[in-house]
Every structure is written in structure tokens, then in C-alpha cells.
C-alpha positions in Angstrom: 0.0 0.0 0.0 1.1 3.5 -0.7 0.2 6.4 1.7 0.2 9.6 -0.4 0.6 13.0 1.2 -2.5 14.4 2.8 -3.4 17.3 5.1 -2.7 17.7 8.8 -3.8 19.9 11.7 -1.8 20.1 14.9 -2.5 21.1 18.5 0.5 21.8 20.7 0.8 22.7 24.4 3.8 22.6 26.8 3.5 18.8 27.5 1.7 17.2 24.6 1.1 17.2 20.9 -1.9 16.0 18.9 -2.0 15.7 15.1 -5.0 14.9 12.9 -3.8 13.6 9.6 -6.1 13.0 6.6 -4.8 10.9 3.7 -5.9 8.3 1.1 -4.5 4.8 0.8 -3.6 3.6 -2.6 -3.1 -0.1 -3.4 -0.4 -0.3 -6.0 -0.1 -4.1 -6.4 -1.9 -7.3 -5.5 -0.7 -10.7 -6.5 -2.4 -14.1 -5.9 -0.8 -17.4 -5.3 2.7 -16.0 -5.9 1.9 -15.3 -9.6 3.7 -12.0 -10.5 0.6 -10.5 -12.2 -0.8 -7.3 -10.7 -4.5 -7.7 -10.1 -5.4 -4.0 -9.5 -5.1 -0.9 -11.7 -3.2 2.2 -10.5 -6.5 3.9 -9.7 -7.3 1.7 -6.7 -7.7 4.0 -3.7 -9.8 4.5 -0.6 -13.3 5.9 -1.4 -12.9 8.5 1.3 -9.8 9.9 3.1 -8.6 8.1 6.2 -8.5 10.3 9.3 -5.8 9.4 11.8 -5.5 11.2 15.2 -2.0 10.9 16.7 -0.9 12.1 20.1 2.1 12.0 22.3 4.1 13.8 25.0 6.9 16.2 24.3 10.3 15.9 25.9 13.4 18.0 25.4 13.6 20.3 22.4 15.9 17.9 20.4 14.7 14.7 22.0 12.8 12.3 19.8 9.1 12.1 20.4 6.6 9.4 19.3 3.0 9.9 18.3 0.6 7.0 18.5 -3.0 6.7 17.2 -5.6 4.5 15.5 -7.6 4.8 12.3 -10.2 3.1 10.2 -9.6 2.0 6.7 -12.6 2.9 4.5 -13.8 0.9 1.5 -11.8 1.0 -1.7 -12.9 2.2 -5.2 -11.7 1.9 -8.7 -9.9 -1.4 -8.1 -11.3 -3.2 -11.2 -13.0 -6.5 -10.9 -11.4 -7.2 -7.5 -12.9 -4.2 -5.7 -15.5 -6.2 -3.9 -12.9 -8.8 -2.8 -10.6 -6.2 -1.5 -13.4 -4.5 0.4 -14.2 -7.8 2.2 -10.5 -8.3 3.2 -9.0 -4.8 4.0 -11.4 -2.1 5.4 -12.0 -1.9 9.1 -11.3 -0.1 12.4 -8.6 -0.5 15.0 -5.5 0.0 12.7 -2.6 1.5 14.6 -0.1 4.1 13.5 3.2 5.1 15.2 5.5 7.9 14.1 8.7 9.0 15.7 10.2 12.5 15.0 13.3 14.3 16.0 14.0 18.0 15.4 17.3 18.6 13.6 19.3 21.8 14.2 19.8 23.8 11.0 23.5 24.3 11.6 
């Protein structure tokens, strides 16, 4: 799966950060039984954007910080004849996302 760029909004206070990220998931390749034939066209994408809410605590200015959250994968569209099969197998709630960041000094 490919996670193209999306939009984000951020809330920040002295101790915590919260980020709401919206993005679409694109399926770029599906193979069956190890046969190297792609079963989906390049247009296979979530029917609506995914919304992931990530949160975490801030440490020192240059310390790494980790954001954790969950998101729901919506149904897919434009996946050719395998759209219905993919929508039985992939969409659903409770998916987790973890991102670790570190500020780098410019000098």
C-alpha cells in the first residue's frame, strides 16, 4: 500500500502534541498465489480519506518524540473486478499508527 501526502492539523501545548492527519491509501499491487501479475489498476484508492488522530508527549527540544494513534480504513474504489474482494478483506477499524520524530538543528 502507498500512503500519499495528505493534510494535517496540529494542537500543541507545553507537554503534549496532537495531530489529525487525513490521507488516502492507494493499493499499487496485488498478486495471488505467488503469480507475478498485478490484479489491480493504478486507480485503486480508498473511497474517502482516512483520518488518523495521533498524540504523544513532548520531551526536550531535540529529544525524539513518538506519536501513536488509531484509524479506520474505509472501503476502496476503482480497483477493477477485484474491488468487492478487497473490500471484504481490508477495510475496518482498529488499525494502529506510530510515528517517531526528532528535530534537527539547522547548523
